[in-house]
C-alpha positions as a Markdown table, in Angstrom:
| # | Residue | x | y | z |
|---|---|---|---|---|
| 1 | Met | -18.6 | -99.2 | -39.9 |
| 2 | Met | -18.2 | -95.9 | -39.9 |
| 3 | Ala | -22.2 | -96.3 | -39.2 |
| 4 | His | -21.6 | -98.3 | -35.7 |
| 5 | Val | -19.3 | -95.8 | -34.6 |
| 6 | Ala | -21.1 | -92.6 | -35.1 |
| 7 | Ala | -24.0 | -94.5 | -33.4 |
| 8 | Ser | -22.1 | -96.4 | -30.7 |
| 9 | Gly | -20.1 | -93.3 | -29.6 |
| 10 | Glu | -17.0 | -94.8 | -30.1 |
| 11 | Ala | -15.7 | -91.9 | -31.9 |
| 12 | Arg | -17.6 | -89.3 | -34.3 |
| 13 | Gly | -18.4 | -90.6 | -37.8 |
| 14 | Arg | -17.5 | -87.6 | -40.3 |
| 15 | Val | -17.3 | -86.5 | -43.9 |
| 16 | Val | -14.3 | -84.4 | -44.8 |
| 17 | Leu | -15.2 | -81.4 | -47.4 |
| 18 | Ser | -11.8 | -81.1 | -48.9 |
| 19 | Leu | -11.9 | -77.3 | -50.6 |
| 20 | Ala | -9.9 | -75.7 | -52.4 |
| 21 | Ala | -8.7 | -71.5 | -51.4 |
| 22 | Thr | -11.8 | -70.3 | -53.5 |
| 23 | Pro | -15.0 | -68.8 | -52.4 |
| 24 | Arg | -16.9 | -70.9 | -54.4 |
| 25 | Val | -18.0 | -74.1 | -53.0 |
| 26 | Pro | -19.6 | -77.3 | -55.8 |
| 27 | Pro | -22.9 | -76.8 | -54.3 |
| 28 | Leu | -23.6 | -81.1 | -56.0 |
| 29 | Ala | -20.0 | -81.8 | -54.0 |
| 30 | Leu | -21.9 | -79.8 | -50.8 |
| 31 | Ala | -24.7 | -82.2 | -51.7 |
| 32 | Ala | -23.2 | -85.2 | -51.8 |
| 33 | Ala | -21.3 | -84.4 | -48.8 |
| 34 | Ile | -24.6 | -83.9 | -46.8 |
| 35 | Arg | -26.1 | -86.6 | -48.4 |
| 36 | Val | -23.0 | -89.3 | -46.3 |
| 37 | Ala | -24.0 | -87.1 | -43.4 |
| 38 | His | -27.4 | -88.2 | -43.2 |
| 39 | Ala | -26.9 | -91.5 | -44.6 |
| 40 | Phe | -24.0 | -92.5 | -41.7 |
| 41 | Gly | -25.9 | -89.8 | -38.9 |
| 42 | Ala | -22.3 | -87.6 | -39.2 |
| 43 | Glu | -21.3 | -84.0 | -39.3 |
| 44 | Val | -19.9 | -82.7 | -42.1 |
| 45 | Glu | -16.0 | -80.6 | -41.2 |
| 46 | Ala | -15.2 | -78.5 | -44.5 |
| 47 | Val | -11.4 | -77.9 | -44.3 |
| 48 | Met | -10.6 | -75.4 | -46.7 |
| 49 | Ile | -6.6 | -76.6 | -47.7 |
| 50 | Glu | -4.2 | -73.4 | -48.7 |
| 51 | Asp | -1.4 | -74.4 | -50.3 |
| 52 | His | 1.8 | -72.6 | -48.6 |
| 53 | Arg | 3.5 | -72.6 | -52.4 |
| 54 | Val | 1.2 | -70.1 | -53.2 |
| 55 | Leu | 2.1 | -68.3 | -50.7 |
| 56 | Asp | 6.2 | -68.8 | -50.6 |
| 57 | Ala | 5.4 | -67.8 | -54.5 |
| 58 | Ala | 4.4 | -64.5 | -53.6 |
| 59 | Gly | 7.1 | -63.4 | -51.6 |
| 60 | Phe | 9.1 | -63.4 | -54.7 |
| 61 | Pro | 10.5 | -59.6 | -56.8 |
| 62 | Gly | 7.6 | -59.7 | -59.4 |
| 63 | Ala | 5.3 | -62.7 | -58.8 |
| 64 | Ile | 2.9 | -62.4 | -60.8 |
| 65 | Ala | -1.0 | -62.9 | -59.8 |
| 66 | Leu | -3.2 | -64.8 | -62.3 |
| 67 | Ser | -7.2 | -65.7 | -61.8 |
| 68 | Gly | -8.2 | -69.3 | -61.4 |
| 69 | Asn | -9.4 | -68.7 | -64.9 |
| 70 | Gly | -5.8 | -66.9 | -66.0 |
| 71 | Val | -6.7 | -63.7 | -66.3 |
| 72 | Asp | -3.6 | -61.9 | -65.0 |
| 73 | Leu | -4.4 | -59.6 | -61.3 |
| 74 | Gly | -1.1 | -58.3 | -61.3 |
| 75 | His | 1.9 | -58.0 | -58.9 |
| 76 | Ala | 0.8 | -60.2 | -55.9 |
| 77 | Gly | 1.9 | -58.9 | -52.6 |
| 78 | Leu | 1.5 | -60.8 | -49.8 |
| 79 | Gly | -0.8 | -59.0 | -47.6 |
| 80 | Ser | -3.1 | -58.9 | -50.8 |
| 81 | Ile | -3.1 | -62.7 | -51.6 |
| 82 | Glu | -3.6 | -63.4 | -47.7 |
| 83 | Ala | -7.2 | -61.0 | -47.8 |
| 84 | Asp | -8.2 | -63.0 | -51.2 |
| 85 | Leu | -8.3 | -65.7 | -48.6 |
| 86 | Glu | -9.5 | -64.9 | -46.2 |
| 87 | Arg | -12.4 | -63.8 | -47.8 |
| 88 | Ala | -12.2 | -67.4 | -50.1 |
| 89 | Phe | -12.4 | -69.1 | -46.4 |
| 90 | Ala | -15.4 | -66.9 | -45.1 |
| 91 | Ala | -17.3 | -67.0 | -48.1 |
| 92 | Ala | -17.3 | -70.8 | -48.3 |
| 93 | Arg | -17.9 | -71.5 | -44.4 |
| 94 | Arg | -21.3 | -69.6 | -44.9 |
| 95 | Ala | -22.3 | -71.3 | -47.9 |
| 96 | Val | -21.4 | -75.0 | -45.9 |
| 97 | Glu | -22.5 | -74.0 | -42.7 |
| 98 | Leu | -26.4 | -72.2 | -44.2 |
| 99 | Ala | -26.4 | -75.6 | -45.9 |
| 100 | Cys | -25.9 | -78.1 | -43.2 |
| 101 | Arg | -28.6 | -76.0 | -40.9 |
| 102 | Ala | -31.2 | -76.6 | -43.5 |
| 103 | Ala | -30.8 | -80.3 | -44.0 |
| 104 | Lys | -30.1 | -80.3 | -40.0 |
| 105 | Val | -26.5 | -81.3 | -39.9 |
| 106 | Lys | -23.9 | -80.3 | -37.8 |
| 107 | Ala | -20.9 | -78.3 | -39.5 |
| 108 | His | -17.4 | -76.9 | -38.9 |
| 109 | Ala | -15.3 | -75.4 | -41.2 |
| 110 | Arg | -11.6 | -74.3 | -41.0 |
| 111 | Arg | -8.4 | -73.0 | -42.7 |
| 112 | Val | -5.3 | -74.6 | -42.8 |
| 113 | Arg | -2.3 | -74.0 | -44.4 |
| 114 | Gly | 0.8 | -76.9 | -46.3 |
| 115 | Glu | 0.8 | -79.0 | -49.1 |
| 116 | Pro | -2.1 | -80.1 | -50.0 |
| 117 | Leu | -2.2 | -83.8 | -49.8 |
| 118 | Ser | 0.3 | -83.4 | -45.9 |
| 119 | Glu | -3.0 | -81.4 | -44.7 |
| 120 | Leu | -5.9 | -83.5 | -46.1 |
| 121 | Ala | -4.1 | -87.1 | -44.0 |
| 122 | Ser | -3.7 | -85.3 | -41.2 |
| 123 | Ala | -7.0 | -83.4 | -41.5 |
| 124 | Cys | -8.6 | -87.5 | -41.2 |
| 125 | Ala | -5.7 | -88.8 | -38.5 |
| 126 | Glu | -7.2 | -86.0 | -36.2 |
| 127 | Met | -10.5 | -88.3 | -35.7 |
| 128 | Gly | -9.1 | -91.6 | -36.6 |
| 129 | Pro | -10.4 | -94.0 | -39.1 |
| 130 | Trp | -13.7 | -93.7 | -39.6 |
| 131 | Asn | -14.2 | -90.1 | -42.3 |
| 132 | Val | -15.7 | -90.1 | -45.2 |
| 133 | Val | -13.6 | -88.1 | -47.9 |
| 134 | Val | -16.0 | -85.9 | -50.5 |
| 135 | Leu | -13.3 | -84.1 | -52.4 |
| 136 | Ala | -15.3 | -80.5 | -54.4 |
| 137 | Glu | -12.5 | -80.8 | -56.4 |
| 138 | Ser | -13.5 | -82.4 | -60.0 |
| 139 | Leu | -11.8 | -85.7 | -60.9 |
| 140 | Arg | -10.1 | -84.7 | -64.6 |
| 141 | Ala | -9.5 | -88.0 | -66.7 |
| 142 | Ser | -5.5 | -86.3 | -66.2 |
| 143 | Gly | -5.8 | -87.2 | -63.0 |
| 144 | Ala | -5.1 | -90.8 | -62.3 |
| 145 | Glu | -1.0 | -90.2 | -60.7 |
| 146 | Gly | -3.1 | -87.7 | -58.5 |
| 147 | Leu | -5.5 | -90.4 | -57.5 |
| 148 | Gly | -3.1 | -92.6 | -56.5 |
| 149 | Arg | -1.2 | -90.5 | -54.8 |
| 150 | Leu | -4.2 | -89.8 | -52.3 |
| 151 | Leu | -5.2 | -93.2 | -51.7 |
| 152 | Glu | -0.7 | -93.5 | -50.8 |
| 153 | Ser | -1.3 | -90.5 | -48.7 |
| 154 | Val | -4.6 | -90.9 | -46.7 |
| 155 | Trp | -5.2 | -93.6 | -44.8 |
| 156 | Asp | -8.0 | -92.8 | -42.0 |
| 157 | Thr | -11.0 | -93.1 | -44.1 |
| 158 | Thr | -13.1 | -95.3 | -45.6 |
| 159 | Gly | -13.1 | -93.9 | -48.9 |
| 160 | Phe | -12.9 | -91.3 | -51.2 |
| 161 | Val | -16.5 | -89.4 | -52.8 |
| 162 | Met | -15.1 | -87.4 | -55.9 |
| 163 | Leu | -17.1 | -86.1 | -59.2 |
| 164 | Gly | -16.7 | -85.2 | -62.7 |
| 165 | Pro | -16.6 | -82.7 | -64.7 |
| 166 | Leu | -19.4 | -83.8 | -66.0 |
| 167 | Ala | -21.2 | -84.5 | -62.2 |
| 168 | Arg | -24.9 | -83.7 | -62.6 |
| 169 | Arg | -26.9 | -85.2 | -60.0 |
| 170 | Leu | -28.1 | -86.8 | -56.9 |
| 171 | Asp | -30.7 | -88.3 | -57.8 |
| 172 | Gly | -31.7 | -92.0 | -58.9 |
| 173 | Pro | -30.4 | -95.6 | -58.1 |
| 174 | Ile | -27.4 | -96.0 | -55.9 |
| 175 | Ile | -25.9 | -98.5 | -58.6 |
| 176 | Val | -22.6 | -100.7 | -56.6 |
| 177 | Ala | -20.3 | -102.2 | -59.5 |
| 178 | Ile | -19.0 | -104.7 | -57.7 |
| 179 | Glu | -16.1 | -106.6 | -59.5 |
| 180 | Asp | -14.6 | -107.7 | -56.3 |
| 181 | Leu | -17.0 | -110.0 | -54.4 |
| 182 | Asp | -14.4 | -109.3 | -51.4 |
| 183 | Arg | -15.8 | -106.3 | -51.2 |
| 184 | Leu | -19.6 | -107.0 | -51.3 |
| 185 | Pro | -20.2 | -106.9 | -47.7 |
| 186 | Ala | -19.0 | -103.2 | -47.0 |
| 187 | Leu | -20.3 | -101.6 | -51.0 |
| 188 | Leu | -23.9 | -103.4 | -49.8 |
| 189 | Arg | -24.4 | -102.1 | -46.3 |
| 190 | Thr | -22.4 | -98.5 | -47.7 |
| 191 | Ser | -25.6 | -98.2 | -50.2 |
| 192 | Glu | -28.6 | -99.1 | -47.9 |
| 193 | Arg | -27.7 | -96.4 | -45.9 |
| 194 | Leu | -27.9 | -94.0 | -48.7 |
| 195 | Ala | -30.5 | -96.0 | -50.1 |
| 196 | Ile | -32.3 | -95.0 | -47.1 |
| 197 | Ser | -30.8 | -91.5 | -47.1 |
| 198 | Gly | -32.1 | -90.9 | -50.4 |
| 199 | Ala | -35.2 | -92.3 | -50.4 |
| 200 | Thr | -34.0 | -95.1 | -53.4 |
| 201 | Glu | -33.6 | -98.0 | -55.1 |
| 202 | Val | -30.0 | -100.3 | -54.5 |
| 203 | Val | -29.1 | -101.9 | -58.5 |
| 204 | Leu | -25.6 | -104.2 | -57.9 |
| 205 | Val | -24.0 | -104.5 | -61.3 |
| 206 | Leu | -21.4 | -107.5 | -61.5 |
| 207 | Ile | -18.8 | -107.1 | -63.7 |
| 208 | Gly | -17.2 | -110.6 | -64.8 |
| 209 | Asp | -15.5 | -111.1 | -67.4 |
| 210 | Asp | -17.7 | -114.5 | -68.7 |
| 211 | Ala | -21.4 | -115.9 | -68.4 |
| 212 | Ala | -19.5 | -118.0 | -66.2 |
| 213 | Thr | -17.6 | -116.0 | -64.0 |
| 214 | Leu | -21.3 | -113.7 | -63.7 |
| 215 | Gly | -23.0 | -116.7 | -63.2 |
| 216 | Trp | -20.7 | -117.9 | -60.1 |
| 217 | Met | -20.8 | -113.9 | -59.4 |
| 218 | Glu | -24.8 | -113.8 | -58.8 |
| 219 | Ala | -24.9 | -116.9 | -56.8 |
| 220 | Glu | -22.6 | -115.7 | -54.5 |
| 221 | Val | -24.2 | -112.4 | -53.9 |
| 222 | Arg | -27.8 | -114.0 | -53.6 |
| 223 | Arg | -26.3 | -116.1 | -50.5 |
| 224 | Thr | -24.8 | -113.6 | -49.1 |
| 225 | Met | -27.8 | -111.3 | -49.1 |
| 226 | Met | -29.8 | -114.2 | -47.7 |
| 227 | Gly | -32.5 | -112.8 | -45.5 |
| 228 | Glu | -32.0 | -109.6 | -46.3 |
| 229 | Arg | -35.0 | -107.4 | -49.0 |
| 230 | Pro | -34.2 | -108.7 | -52.8 |
| 231 | Arg | -32.2 | -105.5 | -54.3 |
| 232 | Glu | -32.1 | -105.7 | -58.7 |
| 233 | Ile | -29.3 | -107.7 | -60.2 |
| 234 | Arg | -27.3 | -106.4 | -63.5 |
| 235 | Arg | -24.5 | -109.0 | -65.4 |
| 236 | Val | -21.8 | -106.5 | -67.4 |
| 237 | Thr | -19.6 | -108.9 | -69.6 |
| 238 | Ala | -15.7 | -106.9 | -69.6 |
| 239 | Ala | -14.9 | -108.2 | -72.4 |
| 240 | His | -11.2 | -107.6 | -73.5 |
| 241 | Gly | -11.0 | -105.5 | -70.1 |
| 242 | Ala | -13.9 | -102.7 | -72.5 |
| 243 | Ala | -13.9 | -99.7 | -69.6 |
| 244 | Ser | -15.6 | -97.5 | -71.2 |
| 245 | Ala | -18.4 | -100.4 | -72.8 |
| 246 | Val | -18.9 | -101.5 | -68.6 |
| 247 | Ile | -18.8 | -97.0 | -68.0 |
| 248 | Glu | -21.6 | -97.1 | -70.4 |
| 249 | Thr | -24.0 | -99.5 | -69.2 |
| 250 | Leu | -23.9 | -98.0 | -65.8 |
| 251 | Arg | -24.3 | -94.6 | -67.7 |
| 252 | Arg | -27.6 | -96.0 | -68.8 |
| 253 | Arg | -28.9 | -95.8 | -65.7 |
| 254 | Ala | -28.8 | -92.8 | -65.0 |
| 255 | Pro | -27.1 | -93.5 | -60.9 |
| 256 | Gly | -27.9 | -90.8 | -58.1 |
| 257 | Phe | -24.6 | -92.2 | -56.4 |
| 258 | Leu | -22.4 | -94.6 | -57.8 |
| 259 | Leu | -19.8 | -97.4 | -55.5 |
| 260 | Ala | -16.8 | -98.7 | -57.1 |
| 261 | Arg | -13.3 | -100.2 | -56.3 |
| 262 | Tyr | -10.2 | -98.1 | -57.1 |
| 263 | Gly | -8.2 | -100.4 | -60.0 |
| 264 | Gly | -10.9 | -101.8 | -61.5 |
| 265 | Leu | -12.6 | -101.4 | -64.3 |
| 266 | Val | -14.8 | -98.3 | -64.1 |
| 267 | Val | -12.1 | -96.6 | -61.8 |
| 268 | Pro | -8.4 | -97.6 | -63.5 |
| 269 | Ala | -4.4 | -96.8 | -61.2 |
| 270 | Asp | -4.5 | -96.1 | -65.2 |
| 271 | Asp | -6.5 | -94.0 | -66.5 |
| 272 | Leu | -9.1 | -92.3 | -65.5 |
| 273 | Ser | -10.8 | -91.4 | -69.4 |
| 274 | Ala | -14.2 | -93.9 | -69.4 |
| 275 | Val | -15.1 | -92.5 | -65.3 |
| 276 | Cys | -14.2 | -89.1 | -66.2 |
| 277 | Glu | -16.4 | -89.2 | -69.8 |
| 278 | Gly | -19.1 | -90.9 | -68.3 |
| 279 | Leu | -19.5 | -90.4 | -64.9 |
| 280 | Glu | -23.0 | -87.6 | -64.1 |
| 281 | Cys | -23.6 | -88.8 | -60.2 |
| 282 | Pro | -21.1 | -88.6 | -56.9 |
| 283 | Leu | -18.2 | -91.7 | -56.9 |
| 284 | Leu | -17.3 | -93.2 | -53.3 |
| 285 | Val | -13.8 | -95.2 | -54.4 |
| 286 | Val | -12.8 | -97.6 | -52.3 |
| 287 | Arg | -9.2 | -99.2 | -51.9 |
């Protein structure tokens, strides 16, 4: 749907690259944003979100500034923090613009300040629902609650791209983890776009409880794909809800991009440890 909107001119398809208030833009997150933008004929908008609580805290007497690794930088002053944020934004904007210019993708960058989830939701709502959000900060095993809040708070988007701490590549097949056939048509369209953009193959991995269920799923998938070019289809039995075994199967395929739905075995609502420990590529999560 994002591709349709971007192509038709009804509204602008857009990749929102959500950045923390730091001068460093993770290279793989930026590359993933550009890959998605290429796939959908979209532009990249980098949004640096400054948590207002940092500025509020600087107003308290005796406030101490800490670096990202916890080193004491001395007493924080509002002016000093403002200057640091300005420099961080300038460096991040330069990195995004240079990378996008080299990739021939339109790019914009801006700063916002407030509560991070609210600001991200507002940024997406401004351009309507045809956004894909790329999160620059790493997905953490302990972040299931935060991911849940993100999905509950930010609705004007077609999906979220995130990277775990072990993410290191974009090269490789596009793997679509299919646990719910209702998501199949949208996931197929998205995977095909990403595959064309990256000149790679699409592998469909069906995840079900037993052989009979997987057989039925494969028949439905092949019926849905009738007339389209063939894709590789693999089956994974999710015996006893073994999320770690499913993730390991996906990891061994060495994907360059993984597509999955939120709330299943691949991206559970309550425990992200398996996907964080096994994920080596960007993950596109849909509701």
